[in-house]
Structures are given as C-alpha cells and as structure tokens.
C-alpha positions in Angstrom: 0.0 0.1 0.1 1.7 3.2 -1.1 0.9 6.5 0.6 0.1 5.2 3.9 -1.5 7.5 6.4 0.4 5.7 9.3 3.2 3.1 8.9 5.6 1.4 11.2 8.8 -0.2 9.9 10.9 -2.6 11.9 9.6 -0.9 15.1 11.2 -2.0 18.3 10.2 -0.6 21.9 10.2 -1.7 25.5 10.7 -0.5 29.1 14.4 -0.4 30.1 15.9 -3.6 29.4 12.6 -5.4 28.9 12.1 -5.4 25.0 8.5 -5.8 24.2 8.0 -5.1 20.3 10.4 -7.1 18.0 10.4 -5.6 14.4 6.8 -4.6 13.8 5.8 -3.6 10.2 2.4 -2.4 9.7 0.4 0.3 8.0 -2.9 1.9 7.8 -4.0 3.7 4.4 -5.8 6.9 4.2 -9.3 6.6 5.6 -8.6 2.9 6.3 -9.8 1.3 9.7 -7.4 -1.2 11.0 -7.6 -3.8 14.1 -4.6 -4.9 16.1 -5.4 -8.0 18.4 -3.8 -10.9 20.0 -3.5 -12.3 23.6 -2.8 -10.3 26.8 0.9 -9.4 26.8 1.4 -9.4 23.0 2.6 -5.8 23.2 -0.7 -4.1 21.9 -0.7 -1.2 24.2 3.2 -0.7 24.1 2.8 -0.6 20.2 0.1 2.0 20.2 2.1 4.2 22.7 5.2 3.9 20.7 3.5 5.1 17.6 2.2 8.1 19.6 5.5 9.0 21.3 4.6 7.9 24.8 7.2 5.1 24.6 10.4 5.8 22.7 11.2 3.3 20.0 14.6 1.7 20.2 14.8 0.6 16.5 12.7 1.2 13.3 10.8 4.1 12.3 7.2 5.6 12.3 5.9 7.9 9.3 2.9 9.8 9.7 1.2 11.0 6.1 4.6 10.4 4.6 6.8 12.3 7.2 8.9 10.6 9.7 8.0 11.2 13.2 9.8 8.3 15.0 10.4 9.3 18.6 8.5 12.5 18.6 6.7 13.8 22.0 2.9 13.2 21.9 2.2 16.9 21.5 4.4 16.9 18.3 2.4 13.9 17.0 -0.7 15.9 17.6 0.4 18.9 15.8 1.1 16.7 12.9 -2.4 15.0 13.0 -2.4 12.2 15.0 -4.9 11.8 17.9 -5.2 9.0 20.8 -7.7 7.9 23.0 -6.3 5.8 25.8 -8.1 2.9 27.4 -8.4 4.5 30.8 -8.5 8.1 32.3 -9.6 9.4 28.8 -11.7 12.3 30.1 -11.2 15.0 32.7 -13.6 13.7 35.4 -14.2 16.9 37.1 -14.7 18.9 34.1 -18.0 19.5 32.2 -18.5 17.8 29.1 -18.2 21.4 27.2 -15.1 21.9 29.1 -13.5 18.7 28.0 -14.4 19.5 24.3 -12.9 22.9 24.6 -9.7 21.5 25.8 -9.8 19.3 22.4 -9.9 22.3 20.5 -7.3 24.3 22.4 -5.1 24.8 19.5 -8.1 26.1 17.3 -9.4 29.7 16.8 -12.2 30.3 19.1 -14.7 30.4 16.1 -13.3 27.0 14.4 -13.4 25.6 18.1 -17.0 26.4 18.5 -17.9 25.0 15.1 -16.1 21.8 15.6 -17.8 21.5 19.2 -21.1 21.9 17.4 -20.2 19.2 14.7 -19.3 16.8 17.5 -22.5 17.5 19.3 -24.3 16.4 16.1 -22.3 13.4 15.7 -22.8 12.4 19.3 -26.1 13.9 20.2 -26.1 12.6 23.9 -23.0 15.1 24.6 -25.4 18.1 24.0 -27.7 16.5 26.4 -24.9 16.4 28.9 -23.2 19.6 28.1 -23.0 21.0 31.6 -22.7 17.5 33.3 -19.2 16.7 35.0 -17.7 13.9 32.6 -17.0 11.7 35.7 -20.7 11.4 36.2 -21.3 9.8 32.7 -21.7 6.4 31.8 -19.1 4.4 30.3 -20.6 4.6 26.8 -20.8 8.3 27.3 -17.4 8.7 28.5 -16.1 6.9 25.6 -18.2 9.1 23.2 -16.6 12.3 24.9 -13.1 10.9 24.5 -13.7 10.2 20.8 -15.4 13.6 20.3 -12.6 15.4 22.1 -9.9 13.6 20.1 -11.6 14.3 16.7 -12.1 18.1 17.2 -8.7 19.2 15.8 -9.4 17.1 12.7 -6.5 14.4 13.0 -5.8 12.3 10.0 -5.1 9.4 12.2 -6.9 8.3 15.2 -5.4 5.5 17.5 -7.9 3.9 19.8 -6.9 1.6 22.8 -9.7 -0.7 23.8 -12.7 1.5 23.0 -15.2 -1.0 24.4 -13.5 -1.2 27.8 -15.9 0.0 30.6 -18.8 0.0 28.4 -21.9 -2.0 29.1 -22.2 -5.1 27.0 -25.4 -3.9 25.3 -23.7 -0.7 24.2 -20.6 -2.1 22.9 -22.1 -2.6 19.3 -23.0 1.2 19.5 -19.3 2.2 20.1 -18.2 0.0 17.2 -20.7 1.4 15.0 -19.7 5.1 15.9 -16.3 4.3 15.2 -17.3 2.8 11.8 -19.3 5.9 11.2 -16.2 7.9 11.3 -15.4 6.6 7.9 -17.3 9.7 6.2 -14.9 12.0 8.0 -12.0 10.4 6.1 -9.9 9.8 9.5 -7.8 6.8 9.5 -8.2 4.4 12.4 -5.9 2.0 14.2 -7.8 0.2 16.9 -6.7 -2.1 19.7 -9.4 -4.3 21.0 -10.0 -7.4 23.0 -13.4 -8.0 21.7 -11.8 -8.8 18.4 -14.7 -10.8 16.9 -17.1 -8.1 17.0 -14.5 -5.4 16.2 -13.3 -7.1 12.9 -17.1 -6.5 11.4 -16.3 -2.9 11.6 -12.9 -2.7 10.2 -11.1 -3.2 6.7 -8.0 -5.2 7.9 -6.4 -6.6 11.0 -3.0 -7.5 12.4 -2.5 -10.5 15.0 0.2 -9.6 17.7 1.9 -12.2 19.6 5.0 -12.0 21.6 5.7 -8.5 20.2 5.5 -9.7 16.7 3.0 -9.6 13.7 1.9 -13.1 13.3 -0.5 -12.6 10.7 -2.1 -9.8 8.7 -5.2 -9.9 6.4 -8.5 -8.5 5.6 -11.0 -8.4 8.2 -13.4 -10.9 6.3 -10.4 -13.6 5.8 -9.4 -13.2 9.6 -13.0 -13.8 10.9 -13.2 -17.1 8.5 -9.7 -18.1 9.5 -10.4 -21.4 11.7 -7.1 -21.2 13.5 -7.3 -17.6 14.3 -11.1 -18.0 15.3 -9.9 -20.8 17.9 -6.8 -19.1 19.1 -8.0 -15.5 19.3 -11.6 -15.0 18.7 -13.3 -17.6 21.1 -13.8 -20.3 18.8 
C-alpha cells in the first residue's frame, strides 16, 4: 500500500532492558480502519504508545502521512495530525462535557473550536444533552463518546484507539463500534486495539494479529474472521 497514512517499519520498543516489540511492520491507509488484536501481553498497548510517542522506539521508524515522526513527543504527534484515545483516564472527570471538548480544540481559533464542538454534538447527540454535566458522572459509553469527540475536534488524519469498548456496558459495545465505523465519512484513518476482536472485525477493513511482540498474521477483516485457526486461538472459537 503506497501513501500510507500511518506506517511502522521494523519498530522495536520496550521499558528499560525489557523489550516488548520486535520488528513490527504495519500500516494504515488513508481513510482505512485497521484492528490490532492478540493475547494479553502481546505488546498491543506498547505498540500504540510507541506510535504516539509515549514510549520511545529503540529501533525502526514511524511515518505519518509520509513524514517521519519516530520518537517525537505526543504533542508533536498531535500537531502533525495524530490523535490518541487511551483505554483509561481518557476524560477530565471533574470538568463538564463542554470543558472537555474545549480542551480538545485548544489549538484552534475560537470560531473554529465552537464550530467543531457543534459538529461533535451533532455526531454524538447525547453529549449535547450532557453539556453541563461533569464528565465523571457519565456512563462508560458516554465517556467513550466524549473521549472520541474530544480527540476528533482538531480534525486528525489518524486516530489511535486503545480498547474503545473497555468499561462500556455489553449492550452498548456494538453502538461504540458502529460510532467508530461511522467515522469513515470524516476520512480519518483509524488504528484500533481491541480485546473484543470478533465484534470489532465486523467494523474494520483489515487486521493484524500480534503475539509475543511480533506480527503473526495480517489479512482482510473478512479473512481473519473466517480463519479457523485464528478463530480458535484469538476469537473465542
């Protein structure tokens, strides 16, 4: 795939002497939605943190829209068009919904920030109903919607999602995945880590299976769902 929105080549990273990632090669095309899944301890969260600059790579390179960004700090990644929604602590609990959204648009002009907040409320109507409510009082699903909306306000080209269904009531998990899938019309590229892989694969284009800090397999979402071995090992049979 040429002209990748996000690309990792030979990426290695870890924590001190403990190496977690071993030569990761992967990419996300413009507007493409890609899932990374695998067993606990496979290095999924380390991967997404290394891509966003929260963990410094020890080898390899990362490119964003064709520009090398290897090892840049998170604020540099944001300035270049990358957004990240972590699994936990992804909203400012004591601040209102509106205040959280305003933080997402801190780099924008006031007029543009207000316009983007209005667009996010249109995309996630429940946030409009909760505008004056403290984010910490929202349900798990509503917090994920707020975290997504805040990340999207600066109009990133690439969005990294770490376990978007975490902390969400089971009956709302499908809604979260549908919301993420609906982002296709914005043109944003998505790289998502998700334990609920079988359900998530129904909403993405391609997937990578990560195991032992290495890519075991990559294929289309449909092929991964139909792969009996992958289903038995990683998708619950």
